[in-house]
MIDOSE-1310 file (N, C-alpha, C; in nm, 2 decimals, decimal comma, always signed):
residues 255
xxxx	+0,56/-2,94/+6,82/+0,65/-3,04/+6,76/+0,72/-3,13/+6,86; +0,72/-3,08/+6,99/+0,79/-3,16/+7,09/+0,69/-3,26/+7,16; +0,57/-3,26/+7,12/+0,47/-3,35/+7,18/+0,48/-3,48/+7,12; +0,45/-3,58/+7,20/+0,44/-3,72/+7,15/+0,30/-3,73/+7,08
xxxx	+0,28/-3,85/+7,02/+0,15/-3,87/+6,95/+0,04/-3,86/+7,04; +0,05/-3,92/+7,16/-0,06/-3,92/+7,26/-0,08/-3,78/+7,31; +0,03/-3,71/+7,34/+0,02/-3,57/+7,39/-0,04/-3,48/+7,29; -0,01/-3,50/+7,16/-0,07/-3,42/+7,06/-0,22/-3,44/+7,05
xxxx	-0,26/-3,57/+7,06/-0,40/-3,61/+7,06/-0,47/-3,55/+7,18; -0,41/-3,55/+7,29/-0,47/-3,49/+7,41/-0,49/-3,34/+7,39; -0,39/-3,27/+7,33/-0,41/-3,13/+7,32/-0,52/-3,09/+7,22; -0,53/-3,17/+7,11/-0,64/-3,14/+7,02/-0,78/-3,17/+7,08
xxxx	-0,79/-3,28/+7,15/-0,92/-3,31/+7,21/-0,95/-3,21/+7,32; -0,86/-3,16/+7,39/-0,88/-3,06/+7,50/-0,94/-2,93/+7,43; -0,88/-2,89/+7,32/-0,93/-2,77/+7,25/-1,08/-2,80/+7,20; -1,11/-2,91/+7,15/-1,24/-2,94/+7,11/-1,34/-2,94/+7,23
xxxx	-1,30/-2,99/+7,34/-1,38/-2,99/+7,46/-1,40/-2,85/+7,51; -1,30/-2,76/+7,50/-1,30/-2,63/+7,55/-1,40/-2,55/+7,46; -1,39/-2,56/+7,33/-1,48/-2,49/+7,24/-1,63/-2,54/+7,25; -1,64/-2,67/+7,28/-1,78/-2,73/+7,29/-1,85/-2,68/+7,41
xxxx	-1,78/-2,68/+7,52/-1,84/-2,64/+7,65/-1,83/-2,49/+7,68; -1,73/-2,43/+7,62/-1,71/-2,29/+7,64/-1,68/-2,26/+7,79; -1,62/-2,36/+7,85/-1,58/-2,36/+7,99/-1,44/-2,41/+8,01; -1,37/-2,37/+8,12/-1,24/-2,42/+8,14/-1,24/-2,57/+8,16
xxxx	-1,13/-2,64/+8,14/-1,12/-2,78/+8,16/-1,13/-2,81/+8,31; -1,22/-2,90/+8,35/-1,23/-2,93/+8,49/-1,10/-2,99/+8,55; -1,07/-2,95/+8,68/-0,95/-3,00/+8,74/-0,97/-3,14/+8,80; -1,02/-3,23/+8,72/-1,04/-3,37/+8,76/-0,97/-3,45/+8,66
xxxx	-0,85/-3,49/+8,68/-0,77/-3,56/+8,58/-0,84/-3,69/+8,53; -0,89/-3,77/+8,63/-0,95/-3,90/+8,60/-1,07/-3,88/+8,51; -1,15/-3,78/+8,54/-1,28/-3,76/+8,46/-1,24/-3,71/+8,32; -1,15/-3,62/+8,31/-1,12/-3,56/+8,18/-1,04/-3,67/+8,10
xxxx	-0,96/-3,75/+8,17/-0,88/-3,85/+8,10/-0,98/-3,96/+8,04; -1,08/-3,99/+8,11/-1,18/-4,09/+8,05/-1,26/-4,03/+7,94; -1,29/-3,90/+7,95/-1,37/-3,83/+7,86/-1,30/-3,82/+7,72; -1,18/-3,78/+7,72/-1,11/-3,76/+7,59/-1,02/-3,88/+7,56
xxxx	-1,02/-3,99/+7,64/-0,96/-4,12/+7,61/-0,81/-4,10/+7,59; -0,74/-4,04/+7,69/-0,59/-4,04/+7,69/-0,55/-4,07/+7,83; -0,42/-4,10/+7,85/-0,37/-4,13/+7,98/-0,36/-4,01/+8,06; -0,37/-4,02/+8,20/-0,36/-3,90/+8,28/-0,22/-3,84/+8,27
xxxx	-0,12/-3,91/+8,25/+0,02/-3,85/+8,24/+0,02/-3,76/+8,12; -0,02/-3,80/+8,00/-0,02/-3,71/+7,88/-0,11/-3,59/+7,90; -0,23/-3,62/+7,97/-0,32/-3,51/+7,99/-0,26/-3,40/+8,08; -0,20/-3,44/+8,19/-0,14/-3,35/+8,29/-0,02/-3,27/+8,22
xxxx	+0,06/-3,33/+8,14/+0,17/-3,26/+8,07/+0,11/-3,15/+7,98; +0,01/-3,18/+7,90/-0,05/-3,08/+7,81/-0,11/-2,97/+7,89; -0,18/-3,00/+8,00/-0,25/-2,90/+8,08/-0,15/-2,80/+8,13; -0,04/-2,86/+8,19/+0,06/-2,77/+8,25/+0,14/-2,69/+8,14
xxxx	+0,14/-2,74/+8,02/+0,22/-2,68/+7,91/+0,14/-2,56/+7,84; +0,01/-2,58/+7,82/-0,07/-2,49/+7,74/-0,19/-2,43/+7,82; -0,22/-2,47/+7,94/-0,33/-2,42/+8,01/-0,28/-2,36/+8,15; -0,37/-2,28/+8,21/-0,34/-2,22/+8,34/-0,45/-2,26/+8,44
xxxx	-0,41/-2,31/+8,55/-0,51/-2,36/+8,65/-0,56/-2,24/+8,73; -0,69/-2,21/+8,72/-0,75/-2,10/+8,79/-0,89/-2,15/+8,85; -0,91/-2,14/+8,98/-1,03/-2,17/+9,04/-1,08/-2,31/+9,01; -0,99/-2,41/+9,02/-1,02/-2,55/+9,00/-1,06/-2,58/+8,85
xxxx	-1,00/-2,50/+8,77/-1,03/-2,52/+8,62/-0,91/-2,47/+8,54; -0,89/-2,54/+8,43/-0,77/-2,51/+8,34/-0,82/-2,42/+8,23; -0,77/-2,29/+8,22/-0,81/-2,20/+8,12/-0,70/-2,19/+8,01; -0,75/-2,15/+7,89/-0,66/-2,13/+7,78/-0,69/-1,99/+7,72
xxxx	-0,59/-1,90/+7,71/-0,61/-1,77/+7,67/-0,66/-1,76/+7,53; -0,60/-1,84/+7,44/-0,64/-1,83/+7,30/-0,78/-1,88/+7,28; -0,82/-1,98/+7,35/-0,96/-2,03/+7,34/-1,06/-1,92/+7,39; -1,02/-1,86/+7,50/-1,11/-1,75/+7,55/-1,13/-1,64/+7,45
xxxx	-1,02/-1,60/+7,38/-1,03/-1,49/+7,28/-1,12/-1,53/+7,17; -1,11/-1,66/+7,12/-1,19/-1,70/+7,01/-1,34/-1,71/+7,05; -1,37/-1,76/+7,17/-1,51/-1,76/+7,22/-1,56/-1,63/+7,23; -1,48/-1,53/+7,29/-1,53/-1,40/+7,31/-1,56/-1,33/+7,17
xxxx	-1,47/-1,35/+7,07/-1,50/-1,29/+6,94/-1,63/-1,34/+6,88; -1,65/-1,47/+6,90/-1,77/-1,53/+6,84/-1,90/-1,47/+6,90; -1,90/-1,45/+7,04/-2,02/-1,40/+7,10/-2,04/-1,25/+7,06; -1,93/-1,17/+7,05/-1,94/-1,03/+7,00/-2,00/-1,03/+6,86
xxxx	-1,96/-1,11/+6,77/-2,01/-1,11/+6,64/-2,16/-1,15/+6,64; -2,19/-1,25/+6,72/-2,33/-1,29/+6,73/-2,42/-1,18/+6,79; -2,37/-1,11/+6,89/-2,45/-1,00/+6,94/-2,46/-0,89/+6,84; -2,36/-0,86/+6,76/-2,37/-0,75/+6,66/-2,47/-0,79/+6,56
xxxx	-2,47/-0,91/+6,51/-2,57/-0,96/+6,41/-2,72/-0,95/+6,47; -2,73/-0,98/+6,60/-2,86/-0,97/+6,66/-2,91/-0,83/+6,66; -2,82/-0,73/+6,70/-2,87/-0,59/+6,70/-2,90/-0,54/+6,56; -2,83/-0,59/+6,46/-2,86/-0,55/+6,33/-2,98/-0,62/+6,26
xxxx	-3,04/-0,71/+6,34/-3,15/-0,79/+6,28/-3,11/-0,90/+6,19; -2,99/-0,94/+6,19/-2,94/-1,05/+6,10/-2,94/-1,18/+6,18; -2,96/-1,28/+6,10/-2,95/-1,42/+6,15/-2,82/-1,48/+6,10; -2,78/-1,57/+6,18/-2,65/-1,64/+6,14/-2,68/-1,73/+6,03
xxxx	-2,57/-1,78/+5,97/-2,57/-1,87/+5,85/-2,58/-1,80/+5,72; -2,59/-1,87/+5,62/-2,59/-1,81/+5,48/-2,73/-1,76/+5,45; -2,74/-1,66/+5,37/-2,87/-1,61/+5,33/-2,95/-1,71/+5,24; -3,08/-1,71/+5,26/-3,16/-1,80/+5,18/-3,16/-1,76/+5,04
xxxx	-3,17/-1,87/+4,95/-3,17/-1,84/+4,81/-3,32/-1,81/+4,76; -3,34/-1,75/+4,65/-3,47/-1,73/+4,60/-3,54/-1,86/+4,58; -3,68/-1,85/+4,57/-3,75/-1,98/+4,56/-3,72/-2,05/+4,43; -3,70/-1,98/+4,32/-3,68/-2,05/+4,19/-3,54/-2,12/+4,20
xxxx	-3,44/-2,06/+4,27/-3,31/-2,12/+4,28/-3,32/-2,24/+4,37; -3,41/-2,24/+4,47/-3,43/-2,36/+4,56/-3,49/-2,47/+4,48; -3,58/-2,44/+4,39/-3,64/-2,55/+4,32/-3,54/-2,60/+4,21; -3,46/-2,51/+4,15/-3,36/-2,55/+4,05/-3,23/-2,51/+4,10
xxxx	-3,16/-2,59/+4,19/-3,04/-2,54/+4,25/-2,92/-2,52/+4,15; -2,93/-2,58/+4,03/-2,83/-2,57/+3,94/-2,86/-2,46/+3,83; -2,97/-2,39/+3,85/-3,00/-2,28/+3,76/-3,07/-2,33/+3,63; -3,12/-2,46/+3,63/-3,18/-2,51/+3,51/-3,33/-2,46/+3,50
xxxx	-3,38/-2,43/+3,38/-3,51/-2,39/+3,36/-3,60/-2,52/+3,37; -3,73/-2,50/+3,41/-3,82/-2,61/+3,42/-3,85/-2,66/+3,28; -3,88/-2,79/+3,26/-3,91/-2,85/+3,14/-4,05/-2,89/+3,14; -4,13/-2,84/+3,04/-4,27/-2,88/+3,04/-4,29/-3,03/+3,01
xxxx	-4,40/-3,08/+3,06/-4,43/-3,23/+3,04/-4,45/-3,25/+2,89; -4,40/-3,37/+2,85/-4,41/-3,41/+2,71/-4,29/-3,37/+2,62; -4,20/-3,29/+2,67/-4,09/-3,25/+2,59/-3,98/-3,36/+2,61; -3,88/-3,36/+2,51/-3,77/-3,46/+2,53/-3,69/-3,43/+2,65
xxxx	-3,63/-3,53/+2,70/-3,55/-3,52/+2,83/-3,42/-3,45/+2,80; -3,42/-3,32/+2,78/-3,30/-3,24/+2,75/-3,29/-3,13/+2,85; -3,19/-3,12/+2,93/-3,18/-3,02/+3,03/-3,16/-2,88/+2,97; -3,24/-2,78/+3,01/-3,22/-2,64/+2,97/-3,12/-2,58/+3,06
xxxx	-3,01/-2,52/+3,02/-2,91/-2,46/+3,10/-2,90/-2,31/+3,08; -2,82/-2,25/+3,16/-2,80/-2,10/+3,15/-2,74/-2,07/+3,02; -2,74/-1,94/+2,99/-2,68/-1,89/+2,87/-2,53/-1,92/+2,87; -2,48/-1,92/+2,74/-2,33/-1,95/+2,72/-2,29/-2,09/+2,77
xxxx	-2,39/-2,18/+2,78/-2,36/-2,32/+2,81/-2,43/-2,41/+2,71; -2,37/-2,52/+2,68/-2,43/-2,61/+2,59/-2,53/-2,70/+2,66; -2,64/-2,74/+2,60/-2,74/-2,83/+2,66/-2,67/-2,96/+2,70; -2,71/-3,01/+2,81/-2,66/-3,14/+2,86/-2,77/-3,24/+2,85
xxxx	-2,76/-3,34/+2,77/-2,86/-3,45/+2,77/-2,84/-3,55/+2,88; -2,94/-3,60/+2,93/-2,93/-3,70/+3,03/-2,98/-3,84/+2,98; -3,00/-3,85/+2,85/-3,04/-3,98/+2,80/-2,92/-4,07/+2,80; -2,95/-4,20/+2,79/-2,85/-4,29/+2,78/-2,77/-4,28/+2,65
xxxx	-2,64/-4,31/+2,66/-2,56/-4,30/+2,54/-2,59/-4,42/+2,45; -2,59/-4,40/+2,32/-2,62/-4,51/+2,23/-2,52/-4,61/+2,24; -2,57/-4,74/+2,23/-2,47/-4,85/+2,24/-2,39/-4,85/+2,11; -2,26/-4,89/+2,13/-2,17/-4,90/+2,02/-2,22/-5,01/+1,93
xxxx	-2,21/-4,98/+1,80/-2,25/-5,08/+1,70/-2,17/-5,21/+1,71; -2,23/-5,32/+1,68/-2,17/-5,45/+1,70/-2,06/-5,46/+1,59; -1,95/-5,52/+1,62/-1,84/-5,54/+1,52/-1,87/-5,66/+1,44; -1,97/-5,74/+1,47/-2,00/-5,86/+1,39/-2,13/-5,85/+1,32
xxxx	-2,14/-5,74/+1,24/-2,27/-5,71/+1,17/-2,28/-5,78/+1,04; -2,17/-5,86/+1,00/-2,17/-5,93/+0,87/-2,24/-6,06/+0,89; -2,33/-6,10/+0,80/-2,40/-6,22/+0,81/-2,31/-6,34/+0,77; -2,35/-6,46/+0,82/-2,27/-6,58/+0,79/-2,28/-6,61/+0,64
xxxx	-2,17/-6,63/+0,57/-2,17/-6,66/+0,42/-2,25/-6,79/+0,40; -2,32/-6,81/+0,29/-2,39/-6,93/+0,27/-2,31/-7,06/+0,26; -2,18/-7,04/+0,22/-2,09/-7,16/+0,20/-2,01/-7,19/+0,32; -2,05/-7,13/+0,44/-1,97/-7,16/+0,56/-2,07/-7,21/+0,67
xxxx	-2,04/-7,31/+0,74/-2,12/-7,37/+0,84/-2,14/-7,27/+0,96; -2,25/-7,28/+1,03/-2,27/-7,19/+1,14/-2,17/-7,21/+1,26; -2,13/-7,33/+1,29/-2,03/-7,36/+1,39/-1,90/-7,30/+1,36; -1,85/-7,32/+1,23/-1,72/-7,26/+1,19/-1,73/-7,11/+1,19
xxxx	-1,84/-7,05/+1,15/-1,86/-6,91/+1,15/-1,85/-6,85/+1,29; -1,92/-6,92/+1,39/-1,91/-6,87/+1,53/-1,77/-6,88/+1,59; -1,70/-6,99/+1,55/-1,57/-7,00/+1,60/-1,48/-6,90/+1,55; -1,49/-6,86/+1,42/-1,41/-6,76/+1,36/-1,44/-6,62/+1,42
xxxx	-1,57/-6,60/+1,45/-1,61/-6,47/+1,51/-1,55/-6,46/+1,65; -1,55/-6,57/+1,72/-1,49/-6,57/+1,86/-1,34/-6,53/+1,85; -1,27/-6,59/+1,75/-1,13/-6,56/+1,73/-1,11/-6,41/+1,70; -1,19/-6,36/+1,61/-1,18/-6,22/+1,58/-1,20/-6,13/+1,70
xxxx	-1,30/-6,17/+1,78/-1,33/-6,09/+1,90/-1,21/-6,10/+2,00; -1,15/-6,22/+2,02/-1,04/-6,23/+2,10/-0,92/-6,14/+2,06; -0,90/-6,13/+1,93/-0,79/-6,05/+1,87/-0,83/-5,91/+1,86; -0,95/-5,87/+1,90/-1,00/-5,73/+1,89/-0,99/-5,68/+1,75
xxxx	-1,03/-5,77/+1,65/-1,03/-5,73/+1,51/-1,17/-5,72/+1,46; -1,19/-5,63/+1,36/-1,32/-5,61/+1,31/-1,36/-5,72/+1,21; -1,49/-5,74/+1,19/-1,55/-5,83/+1,10/-1,63/-5,75/+1,00; -1,57/-5,73/+0,88/-1,63/-5,65/+0,77/-1,64/-5,72/+0,64
xxxx	-1,72/-5,68/+0,55/-1,73/-5,75/+0,42/-1,59/-5,75/+0,35; -1,51/-5,64/+0,37/-1,38/-5,64/+0,31/-1,29/-5,76/+0,36; -1,30/-5,79/+0,49/-1,22/-5,90/+0,55/-1,27/-6,03/+0,49; -1,40/-6,05/+0,48/-1,45/-6,17/+0,42/-1,41/-6,19/+0,27
xxxx	-1,41/-6,08/+0,19/-1,37/-6,09/+0,05/-1,22/-6,12/+0,04; -1,14/-6,06/+0,13/-1,00/-6,10/+0,13/-0,97/-6,24/+0,17; -1,05/-6,30/+0,27/-1,03/-6,44/+0,30/-1,07/-6,53/+0,19; -1,18/-6,49/+0,11/-1,22/-6,57/+0,00/-1,12/-6,57/-0,11
xxxx	-1,05/-6,46/-0,14/-0,95/-6,45/-0,24/-0,83/-6,54/-0,20; -0,79/-6,53/-0,07/-0,68/-6,62/-0,03/-0,71/-6,77/-0,04; -0,84/-6,80/-0,01/-0,88/-6,94/-0,02/-0,88/-6,99/-0,17; -0,92/-6,90/-0,26/-0,91/-6,93/-0,40/-0,77/-6,96/-0,45
xxxx	-0,67/-6,89/-0,39/-0,53/-6,91/-0,43/-0,49/-7,06/-0,40; -0,55/-7,11/-0,29/-0,52/-7,25/-0,25/-0,61/-7,35/-0,31; -0,71/-7,30/-0,38/-0,81/-7,39/-0,44/-0,90/-7,45/-0,33; -0,92/-7,38/-0,22/-1,00/-7,42/-0,11/-1,13/-7,35/-0,11
xxxx	-1,24/-7,41/-0,05/-1,36/-7,34/-0,02/-1,34/-7,24/+0,10; -1,42/-7,15/+0,11/-1,40/-7,05/+0,22/-1,41/-7,11/+0,36; -1,50/-7,21/+0,37/-1,51/-7,27/+0,51/-1,38/-7,34/+0,55; -1,32/-7,41/+0,45/-1,19/-7,48/+0,49/-1,09/-7,38/+0,53
xxxx	-1,09/-7,27/+0,46/-0,99/-7,16/+0,49/-1,01/-7,11/+0,63; -1,14/-7,09/+0,67/-1,17/-7,03/+0,80/-1,14/-7,14/+0,91; -1,16/-7,26/+0,88/-1,12/-7,37/+0,97/-0,97/-7,37/+1,00; -0,89/-7,35/+0,89/-0,74/-7,34/+0,91/-0,71/-7,22/+0,99
xxxx	-0,78/-7,11/+0,96/-0,76/-6,98/+1,04/-0,78/-7,00/+1,19; -0,89/-7,07/+1,22/-0,92/-7,09/+1,36/-0,82/-7,18/+1,42; -0,77/-7,28/+1,35/-0,68/-7,38/+1,40/-0,55/-7,31/+1,44; -0,50/-7,22/+1,35/-0,38/-7,15/+1,38/-0,39/-7,04/+1,49
xxxx	-0,52/-6,99/+1,50/-0,54/-6,89/+1,61/-0,47/-6,76/+1,58; -0,44/-6,72/+1,46/-0,37/-6,60/+1,43/-0,48/-6,49/+1,39; -0,43/-6,37/+1,40/-0,52/-6,25/+1,36/-0,55/-6,25/+1,21; -0,45/-6,29/+1,13/-0,47/-6,29/+0,99/-0,42/-6,42/+0,93
xxxx	-0,45/-6,44/+0,80/-0,40/-6,57/+0,74/-0,38/-6,54/+0,59; -0,27/-6,58/+0,53/-0,24/-6,56/+0,39/-0,22/-6,70/+0,33; -0,25/-6,71/+0,20/-0,24/-6,83/+0,13/-0,10/-6,89/+0,13; +0,00/-6,80/+0,12/+0,14/-6,85/+0,12/+0,18/-6,90/+0,25
xxxx	+0,11/-6,87/+0,36/+0,14/-6,93/+0,49/+0,10/-7,07/+0,50; +0,00/-7,11/+0,42/-0,06/-7,24/+0,42/+0,00/-7,34/+0,32; +0,03/-7,28/+0,20/+0,08/-7,36/+0,09/+0,21/-7,44/+0,13; +0,22/-7,57/+0,09/+0,34/-7,64/+0,13/+0,46/-7,59/+0,06
xxxx	+0,58/-7,59/+0,13/+0,70/-7,54/+0,07/+0,75/-7,64/-0,03; +0,82/-7,60/-0,14/+0,87/-7,69/-0,24/+0,99/-7,77/-0,19; +1,00/-7,89/-0,24/+1,11/-7,98/-0,20/+1,24/-7,93/-0,26; +1,35/-7,99/-0,22/+1,48/-7,95/-0,28/+1,48/-7,98/-0,43
xxxx	+1,42/-8,10/-0,47/+1,42/-8,13/-0,62/+1,34/-8,03/-0,69; +1,23/-7,99/-0,64/+1,14/-7,89/-0,70/+1,21/-7,76/-0,71; +1,29/-7,72/-0,61/+1,36/-7,59/-0,61/+1,47/-7,60/-0,72; +1,54/-7,72/-0,73/+1,64/-7,73/-0,83/+1,58/-7,73/-0,97
xxxx	+1,46/-7,79/-0,99/+1,40/-7,78/-1,12/+1,36/-7,64/-1,15; +1,32/-7,56/-1,05/+1,28/-7,42/-1,08/+1,40/-7,34/-1,12; +1,52/-7,37/-1,05/+1,64/-7,30/-1,09/+1,68/-7,34/-1,23; +1,67/-7,47/-1,26/+1,71/-7,51/-1,40/+1,62/-7,45/-1,50
xxxx	+1,49/-7,44/-1,47/+1,40/-7,39/-1,56/+1,42/-7,24/-1,59; +1,47/-7,17/-1,49/+1,49/-7,03/-1,51/+1,63/-6,99/-1,56; +1,73/-7,08/-1,54/+1,87/-7,05/-1,58/+1,92/-7,12/-1,70; +1,87/-7,24/-1,74/+1,91/-7,31/-1,86/+1,82/-7,28/-1,97
xxxx	+1,87/-7,22/-2,08/+1,79/-7,18/-2,19/+1,74/-7,31/-2,27; +1,63/-7,31/-2,32/+1,57/-7,43/-2,39/+1,64/-7,43/-2,53; +1,69/-7,56/-2,56/+1,75/-7,58/-2,69/+1,66/-7,62/-2,80; +1,54/-7,68/-2,76/+1,44/-7,72/-2,86/+1,31/-7,71/-2,79
xxxx	+1,21/-7,74/-2,87/+1,07/-7,72/-2,83/+1,02/-7,83/-2,74; +1,09/-7,94/-2,73/+1,05/-8,05/-2,64/+1,08/-8,03/-2,50; +1,05/-8,13/-2,41/+1,08/-8,11/-2,27/+1,23/-8,08/-2,24; +1,25/-8,01/-2,14/+1,39/-7,97/-2,10/+1,46/-8,10/-2,06
xxxx	+1,58/-8,13/-2,11/+1,65/-8,25/-2,08/+1,69/-8,25/-1,93; +1,72/-8,13/-1,87/+1,76/-8,13/-1,73/+1,64/-8,17/-1,65; +1,52/-8,12/-1,68/+1,40/-8,16/-1,61/+1,38/-8,31/-1,62; +1,40/-8,36/-1,74/+1,38/-8,51/-1,76/+1,48/-8,59/-1,68
xxxx	+1,60/-8,54/-1,67/+1,70/-8,61/-1,59/+1,67/-8,61/-1,44; +1,62/-8,49/-1,39/+1,58/-8,48/-1,25/+1,46/-8,57/-1,22; +1,37/-8,58/-1,32/+1,25/-8,67/-1,30/+1,30/-8,82/-1,29; +1,39/-8,85/-1,38/+1,44/-8,99/-1,38/+1,52/-9,02/-1,25
xxxx	+1,60/-8,93/-1,20/+1,67/-8,95/-1,08/+1,57/-8,97/-0,96; +1,47/-8,89/-0,97/+1,37/-8,90/-0,86/+1,30/-9,04/-0,86; +1,28/-9,10/-0,98/+1,22/-9,23/-0,98/+1,32/-9,34/-0,93; +1,45/-9,32/-0,96/+1,55/-9,42/-0,91/+1,58/-9,40/-0,77
xxxx	+1,55/-9,29/-0,71/+1,59/-9,27/-0,57/+1,53/-9,37/-0,48; +1,61/-9,42/-0,38/+1,56/-9,52/-0,29/+1,60/-9,47/-0,15; +1,53/-9,52/-0,04/+1,56/-9,48/+0,09/+1,69/-9,53/+0,14; +1,76/-9,47/+0,23/+1,89/-9,51/+0,28/+1,88/-9,65/+0,35
xxxx	+1,97/-9,74/+0,32/+1,97/-9,87/+0,39/+1,99/-9,86/+0,54; +1,93/-9,95/+0,61/+1,94/-9,94/+0,76/+2,08/-9,95/+0,81; +2,16/-10,04/+0,75/+2,30/-10,06/+0,80/+2,38/-9,93/+0,78; +2,36/-9,86/+0,67/+2,43/-9,74/+0,64/+2,39/-9,63/+0,75
xxxx	+2,25/-9,62/+0,77/+2,21/-9,53/+0,87/+2,26/-9,55/+1,01; +2,28/-9,69/+1,05/+2,33/-9,72/+1,18/+2,48/-9,68/+1,19; +2,56/-9,70/+1,08/+2,70/-9,66/+1,08/+2,71/-9,51/+1,10; +2,63/-9,44/+1,03/+2,63/-9,29/+1,04/+2,60/-9,25/+1,18
xxxx	+2,50/-9,31/+1,24/+2,46/-9,28/+1,38/+2,57/-9,31/+1,48; +2,65/-9,42/+1,46/+2,76/-9,45/+1,54/+2,87/-9,35/+1,53; +2,90/-9,31/+1,41/+3,00/-9,21/+1,40/+2,96/-9,07/+1,46; +2,84/-9,04/+1,45/+2,79/-8,92/+1,51/+2,79/-8,92/+1,67
xxx	+2,76/-9,04/+1,72/+2,77/-9,06/+1,87/+2,91/-9,05/+1,92; +3,00/-9,10/+1,85/+3,14/-9,09/+1,89/+3,19/-8,95/+1,88; +3,15/-8,88/+1,78/+3,19/-8,74/+1,76/+3,13/-8,65/+1,88
């Protein structure tokens, strides 16, 4: 922990050099410094800290013990007729390293595995079915249909016969053909579209007429007098004169 970064690097590389050569570190600071690529100052500090200078070479007690144990084990294996390394696997395991059974020619490409394991297929996964499997309706142009499909794809929404039937019903509420409804849908760029979103909102006079129609009971079988009066007032209505509008604007600016 007390070593600097360069001193720690020098210590690790000296150990690697010691184990690689199985010899003490030469007492030539310039040579060793160039070989392990550290400064002579860091090298000398580590050698004096962890190594002992003997016969023009720097020895390390721990490294000598490890090397000695290695050679004793190798000699013991040699006397017992054993070779180093891992034992060789049987021939069938070498040909099938994962334990798979061989597959005769002509059979489907399905891997046979060991017991208690499910077979693993290596075929390609089936492609996901297309979300636009619905054909273009006969009363819709090809360009409008493609634009609408692109919008649905952008919104990550499915294209199914149910969606088309719903769009046709909403178009019938407006008295529109399906193509016009899809054009409005593409123009708005929304994920869905309802007829009430497109239908124009009633004016104030129409709203008043609706209120009168629902709140004033009919006195006779003829037209409702209130509705007739509203219609007459609507005919007499005229736009606001320009001088009146200018006076109103002046008052608003002052305010």
